[in-house]
C-alpha positions in Angstrom: 98.5 110.9 118.7 99.1 113.1 115.7 101.3 116.0 114.4 98.6 118.3 115.9 101.0 118.2 118.8 103.6 119.8 116.6 101.2 122.7 116.1 100.8 122.9 119.8 104.5 123.2 120.5 105.4 125.4 117.5 105.2 128.6 119.6 107.6 127.2 122.1 110.3 126.3 119.6 113.1 129.0 119.7 107.1 95.7 123.3 105.4 94.9 125.8 107.0 93.0 128.6 108.4 90.3 126.3 110.1 92.9 124.1 111.6 94.7 127.0 112.9 91.6 128.7 114.4 90.3 125.4 116.4 93.6 125.1 118.0 92.9 128.5 120.2 90.2 126.9 121.9 93.0 124.9 124.7 95.2 126.1 123.5 98.7 127.2 125.1 100.3 124.2 123.3 97.9 121.9 119.9 97.9 123.6 117.1 99.3 121.4 115.5 102.3 123.0 112.5 103.1 120.7 109.9 100.8 119.3 107.1 101.3 116.9 104.1 102.5 118.9 101.6 103.7 116.2 101.3 105.3 112.8 98.6 107.6 111.5 97.5 108.6 108.0 95.1 111.1 106.5 93.0 109.3 103.8 90.5 110.4 101.3 87.0 111.1 102.8 85.4 108.1 101.1 87.9 105.7 102.6 87.9 107.3 106.0 84.1 107.2 106.2 84.0 103.6 105.0 86.5 102.7 107.8 84.5 104.5 110.4 81.3 102.6 109.5 82.8 99.2 108.6 81.1 96.3 110.3 84.0 94.0 109.3 86.6 96.1 111.1 84.6 95.9 114.4 84.9 92.1 114.2 88.4 92.0 112.9 90.1 94.3 115.5 89.6 96.2 118.7 88.2 99.1 116.7 87.3 102.4 118.2 86.3 105.9 117.0 87.1 108.4 119.7 87.9 112.1 120.4 90.9 113.0 122.5 91.8 116.3 124.1 95.5 117.1 124.4 97.7 120.0 125.3 96.2 123.5 125.0 92.8 122.1 124.4 93.8 120.6 121.0 91.3 117.9 120.0 91.3 115.2 117.3 88.9 112.4 116.4 90.5 109.3 115.0 89.6 105.8 113.9 91.7 103.3 115.9 92.7 99.7 115.4 94.3 98.6 118.7 96.6 95.7 119.2 98.6 94.2 122.0 101.5 96.6 121.8 100.9 98.6 118.7 98.0 100.4 116.9 96.9 102.3 113.8 95.2 105.7 113.8 93.3 106.9 110.7 91.8 110.2 109.6 90.0 111.7 106.7 90.8 114.9 104.8 89.8 117.9 107.0 89.7 115.9 110.3 92.8 117.7 111.5 93.6 121.4 111.2 95.9 123.0 108.6 98.5 120.9 106.7 97.9 118.0 109.1 94.4 117.5 107.6 95.5 117.3 104.0 95.5 114.2 101.9 98.7 112.2 102.5 99.7 113.7 105.8 101.0 111.0 108.2 103.1 110.4 111.2 104.7 107.7 113.4 105.2 107.6 117.1 108.2 105.5 118.5 108.1 104.9 122.2 110.4 103.7 125.0 109.7 100.6 127.1 111.7 101.8 130.1 111.6 105.1 132.0 114.6 107.3 131.3 115.4 105.9 127.8 114.0 109.0 126.0 116.7 111.1 127.6 119.3 108.7 126.1 117.6 109.0 122.7 117.7 112.8 123.0 121.5 112.7 123.7 122.0 110.3 120.8 120.3 112.9 118.5 122.7 115.5 119.7 125.6 113.2 119.1 124.3 112.9 115.5 124.5 116.7 115.1 120.9 117.6 116.0 121.9 120.5 118.2 118.5 121.4 119.6 116.0 118.5 119.5 112.5 119.7 119.9 111.0 118.5 123.2 107.4 118.6 124.3 105.1 117.3 127.1 101.7 116.1 125.9 98.8 116.0 128.3 95.4 114.4 128.2 92.1 115.8 129.5 89.7 113.0 130.5 86.7 115.4 130.5 87.0 117.3 133.7 89.2 120.1 132.4 92.2 119.0 134.4 95.1 118.0 132.1 97.0 114.8 133.2 100.6 114.5 132.1 100.5 111.8 129.3 103.9 111.5 127.6 107.1 113.4 126.8 108.1 113.6 123.2 111.2 114.6 121.1 111.4 115.6 117.4 114.4 116.3 115.3 112.7 119.4 113.9 109.5 121.3 114.1 109.4 121.7 110.3 107.8 119.1 108.0 106.2 118.8 104.7 103.6 116.0 105.3 105.2 113.5 107.7 106.7 113.6 111.1 108.1 111.0 113.5 108.7 111.5 117.2 110.1 109.6 120.1 107.9 109.4 123.1 107.9 108.1 126.7 104.7 107.5 128.7 104.7 109.2 132.2 104.0 107.8 135.6 101.2 110.3 136.3 99.2 108.8 133.4 99.6 105.2 134.5 98.6 106.2 138.0 95.3 107.8 136.9 92.6 105.1 137.1 90.8 106.7 134.1 93.7 105.6 131.9 92.6 102.0 132.2 96.3 100.9 132.0 97.9 97.8 133.5 100.2 97.5 136.5 104.0 97.6 135.8 105.6 94.3 135.0 109.1 95.4 136.0 110.8 98.5 137.5 110.5 101.4 135.2 107.9 99.8 132.9 106.4 102.5 130.6 105.8 100.0 127.8 103.2 99.7 125.1 101.7 96.5 126.3 101.0 98.1 129.7 99.5 101.2 128.0 97.1 99.3 125.7 94.2 97.2 126.9 93.7 93.5 126.4 90.7 94.1 124.1 92.7 92.7 121.2 92.3 89.2 122.6 88.7 89.1 121.6 89.4 89.9 118.0 91.5 88.6 115.2 94.1 91.4 114.8 97.1 91.2 117.2 99.7 93.8 116.2 101.1 96.0 113.5 104.2 94.4 112.0 104.9 96.5 108.9 104.2 100.0 107.8 105.0 101.5 104.4 104.8 105.3 103.9 105.5 107.7 101.1 107.4 110.7 102.4 109.3 113.7 101.0 113.1 113.8 100.9 113.1 116.5 103.5 110.8 114.5 105.9 112.9 111.4 105.4 116.0 113.3 106.2 114.4 114.5 109.5 113.3 111.0 110.3 116.4 108.9 109.8 118.4 110.4 112.8 115.5 109.5 115.2 115.4 106.0 113.9 119.1 105.6 114.4 119.0 107.2 117.8 116.3 104.7 118.8 118.3 101.7 117.8 116.7 100.8 114.5 118.9 99.4 111.8 118.4 101.7 108.8 119.4 100.5 105.4 118.8 101.8 101.8 116.3 100.1 99.5 115.2 101.0 96.1 113.6 104.5 96.3 113.9 104.9 100.1 115.0 103.2 103.3 114.0 100.3 105.5 114.1 100.4 109.3 114.2 97.1 111.0 114.5 95.8 114.6 112.0 95.7 117.4 109.1 93.8 115.9 107.8 96.2 113.4 109.4 97.0 110.0 109.1 100.5 108.6 109.6 101.3 105.0 109.9 104.9 103.7 109.6 105.7 100.0 111.0 109.1 99.0 108.3 110.7 96.9 107.0 114.1 95.8 104.6 115.7 98.2 101.6 114.8 96.0 102.4 111.1 96.3 103.0 111.1 100.1 100.9 109.1 102.5 100.2 105.8 104.2 100.6 103.1 101.6 100.5 99.7 103.3 100.2 98.1 106.7 101.0 94.5 107.7 99.2 93.0 110.6 99.8 89.8 112.7 96.8 87.8 113.8 96.0 86.1 117.1 95.4 82.8 115.3 96.1 81.3 111.9 93.2 81.2 109.4 92.8 78.8 106.6 90.9 81.1 104.3 91.8 84.2 102.3 89.3 87.1 102.8 89.5 90.3 100.8 87.6 93.3 102.2 87.2 96.4 100.1 87.0 99.5 102.4 86.5 102.7 100.5 89.6 102.9 98.2 91.6 100.5 100.4 91.8 96.7 100.4 92.4 94.6 103.5 93.4 91.0 102.8 93.2 88.6 105.7 95.0 85.2 105.5 95.6 82.5 104.7 97.9 82.0 107.7 98.4 84.4 110.6 98.9 87.7 108.6 96.8 90.4 107.0 97.9 93.2 104.6 96.0 96.5 104.3 96.8 98.5 101.1 95.8 102.1 100.7 95.5 104.1 97.4 96.3 101.2 95.2 100.0 100.8 96.3 101.2 97.3 95.7 
């Protein structure tokens, strides 16, 4: 899912089971409500094309290239690396319309694990002074021209330079549609990420996204922090930006000028430990796998 959905709503603006169960040990006020779902980035054309045609990625991850039709007929074609609970979505320059298709554009979706938690997130945003959080319902068309409710989303603002983050909650209608290929609920109110994603990751090496580093403008960072806090992330300053921790995936945001914005680095967990170190050059990016049970993918030369 991308910020294309922001364009769709602009005219209207006036962990899996284990993660969820672990959160039950916390008091209701302390329970985390939003978890990293996925991030996307718009890369240079050379890198995007190399990713799309990479034979290595097809053995490393549950890798797909697919076109999705959302609300109001909006379509996007992405390159996906799908894990157990989390995933990564990659585009090339021009793959998305307008500013969303420019080099360095990016976004992050943060989703609930339990039905009803997005309403609490929205109230927490209001409590932080976001008087009118932007709400939107996304749909999905499976090819028959009949939109199926997919998820509800909330933004702190409809304005952004190059990066946007949103809270989201998958809808019962989507899980009920057999074409969604989702799993049965594991507990009452289960709208979690592990239920949403398939088990295709089990046949590959990549398991999940554990770390994402992005360059974002000061304005985009200011729009993002309230959502992180409302979702229950612990947000603390680091040199040049902020770090958001809690929930299994660490997010780092570097405050940069627009021309330096974009997806910088992704950390991945593996299904098994490997003894070797493998370095795969993919366009202008470098994916280093192992040794151990981790991989690091660096984009644009960021260390």
